[in-house]
N, C-alpha and C positions, 0 to 999 in steps of 0.2 A: 196109374189111376188119375182121373181128373180131380181137380181141386174141389169142384162142387160135390163130388162123391166122398172125397176124403174128409171134408168138413161138414158133411150132411147132418143137420140136426132137425130136419123137418118132422113135425108132429111129435117130437119128444116132449113128454109131460114133465115140466120143469118147475121147481120151487126155488125161490130166492128169498132168504130171510134178510131183513133189513134192506129191502130192495126199493124203498121209496126215493132214495137219493144216493149220491156218491158211488162207490164201487159197486154196490148191489144193483143200483139202477143201471149202471153201464153193463153189467152182466145180463140183466133182464133184457136190455135193449138189443144187445147183439144176438141173443137167442130169439127174441121176437122177430127181429128183422130178417132172420134166416129160417123162419117158419116153425119154430117151436111153439108149443102151447104153454104159456108161462103164468104161474100164480105167484104174486108178490105177497109175502107176509111181512107186516110192519106194525109197530105199536101206535103209530100216529095216523089216525083215520083220515085227516085232511090231506096230509102229504101222500098217503096211499092213494086216495081218490085222484089226486092230481097226476100221480105217476101212471096210474092205469089209464086215465083219459089220454095222456100224452102218447103213450105207447100204442094205444088203439088207433091213433090218427093215421098210422101207416098201414092199417088194415090187419094188424096182428090180433091173435087170440090171447087176451090178457084178462086175468082175474085178480081180485084182491081179497086177502083174508086178514082181518085185524087180530093181532096177537102179539103179546110181549113174550119174547123168547125165554125170559126168566120165569114165566108162568107155565109150568109143565102141562097143566090141564088145557090151557088155551092153545098151546103148541100142538098137542095131540089132536084137538078138535080141528085145527087148521089142516093138518096132514090128512086126517080122515076125510075132511071135506073135499080135498083134491082127489084122493083115491076114489071117493064115491062119484065124483063128477067125471073122471076120466078112466076109471077102472085100473089104473096103474100109476106109478111114479117112476120116471126114468132117470131124471137128473135132479140133484139137490145142491144148491149153492148155500153152504152154511157161512153166511157173510156177516150177520149182525154182530156189532161190537161197539165198544165205547172207549174213550180215552182214559188214561190214568193220570192225566195232567202232565205238566212239564217235568223235566228231570231235575237232578240236584244242581246242575249248572244252567244259568240263563244264557241268552244269546250273546251276552257280553263276557261269557266265560267266568262269571262270578257265581259263587255258591249262594244258594237260596236256602236259608235255615228252615223255612217252612216245608221244603221238599226233602230235607234230610230223612233218612230211612226211619230214624227213631221218632220222627214227628208225623209220619204218615198216619192218617186216622183209620181206625178199624173199619168204619162203615165204607170208606173208599175201597179198601181191600175186598170187602164182601161184595160190593156192587160190581167191581171190575171182574173179579173171578167168576161171579154168577153170570155175567153177561158174555164175557169173552171165552170162558173155558167150560163152565157147567152147561151153558146153553148149547155149545158146540157138541158136547158129549150127548146131550139129549137129542139134538138134531140128527146126529149120526145114528143113534139108536133107532129113531123113528124111520129114518130113511132105510136102514138095513131091514127093519121089520117088514116094510112094504116091498122092498126090492127083492128080497128072498122069495116072496110069493110069486113073483112074475119073471124070474129068471135072470135078475141082475140089474145093474144100473151104475151111475156115476155119482160120486159125492165129491164136491169141490169146496174146499175150505179156504176162507180168506185168513191167511196167517199174516206174517210180517217179517221183514228182514230183521226186526228186533228179536225174533225167536232164536237167531243164530249169532248175534253180536252184542257186545256190551254197549250201553247207551248212556251218555251223559245228559242229553237234552230231552230224553223221553222218560216218563215216570217208571220207577222200578216195578210197580205193581203191574203195569201194562206189559212190560218186558217179560215178567214172570208168567203172566197169563198166556202170552203168545208162545213162550217156550213150551208150556204145557200142551197147547194146541198142536204144535209141531210134532211132539212125540205121540200124541193121541192119533194124529193122522197116520203115522207109521204103524202104530199098533193096530188100528182098525184095518189098515190096508192088508196086513199079513193075515189077519183073521178072516176077513171077508172075501179074499181072493177066490177061495173055494166056491163061492156062490156067484161068481162073475160080477161082484161089486167092487169097483175100483175106487180108491180113496186117494185123492191128491190135494195139493194146496197151491194157491197163488200167494206169493210172499212179496207184497209191495214194499218199496222204500217210502220215504216221505211223500205224501200224496195230497193234493189240494182237494179236500172234502170238508164237510161240515162237522167232522168229529171234533170233540173237545170244545163244543160251542163255537166252532168256526175259527179256532186259533190259527190254522194254517191258511185261512183266507186273507189274513193280514199281510199287507205288502212287505212290511219289514221282516216278518217271519219267513215269507217266501224268499226274499233276497238272501237271508241268512242260510236257510237250508239249501237253496240253489248254489250257494258258494261252496258247499261241501261236496257237490257232485262234479265229476270230471266233465260232464256235458253242460254244467251250469244251468240246469233247470230241474224243478221238481216234477214228479209224475202227476198226471191227471187221471181221473177214473177211466177215460177212454183208452189209456195205455194198457189197461188190464183186459181189454176185450179180445185180443188175439189169443191170449192164454186161456181165457174162459171158453171160447168156442173150440179151441184145440182139445182141452180136457173133457169137454162134453161130447166130442165127435169121434168117429172111427179113426181119425188121425192119431189118437193117443191110445189105441186099443192094447198096447203092450207097455203102458206106463202105469205104475202103481206105487204108492207111497212116496211120490216125488214132491219136491217143493220147487216151484218155478219162481226164481228170483226176478222181480221186475223193479229194478232200482236205479237204472241208468248208470250203474257203476258206483253207486253210493258206498257200498260196503268195501270197495277197493281203495277208497281214500281220495283225497284231492289230487288234482294234476296241475293244471296251470290256468 
């Protein structure tokens, strides 16, 4: 089979939550550039407008829907708008997420009392779980509801290597939320397989995005996390694009419940 057929996503009706920047934007970009019809859902109207305009420059079919993924009614409206516009939904990237702040160790390997588990505030727990886990659950619900009507589809969740490993430098609440996401992916995958709906996850390692107020845009933070990688560099959103188009295309037609780790060997440990 030719590569252009194996990875064919042309005209697939695609939704990307949290797609105005970062990993979400990279997923939207690779789908648009390869002929998919993409709708970005994002809570930031200005960033959304910029992303849609930029993606349209290459002649892609791109739409935007303003919605906060923690607002169930708004998310339902956004999905319904896409279904009404295109008569179906083929691919959903459940990407929206937020940081839970730094971990109990700082980059100097010193303990930070404010990040001790007993001092983490309730409102941070509520906000991170609502955005990273509950909204993912609702996104999968809505995707399944629409995809069952039209014979199937693909749901691709942005998880994290933090779902599978202990973290000293990443907040405990974030790690917990992503562990929940990882199991939710497996649970949804086994339930929805009967309906030709495949559910898989991309699991990035430390990635240079705007999450956490742009904490990982800081040069010192990048140098620290890069030092923990065998290849001595952090990921960029573009590093996720290969897995994104793979999971959305016929190339992954027998892949379900999988987590594709994209971490440059971060979880393996340091080398030299």
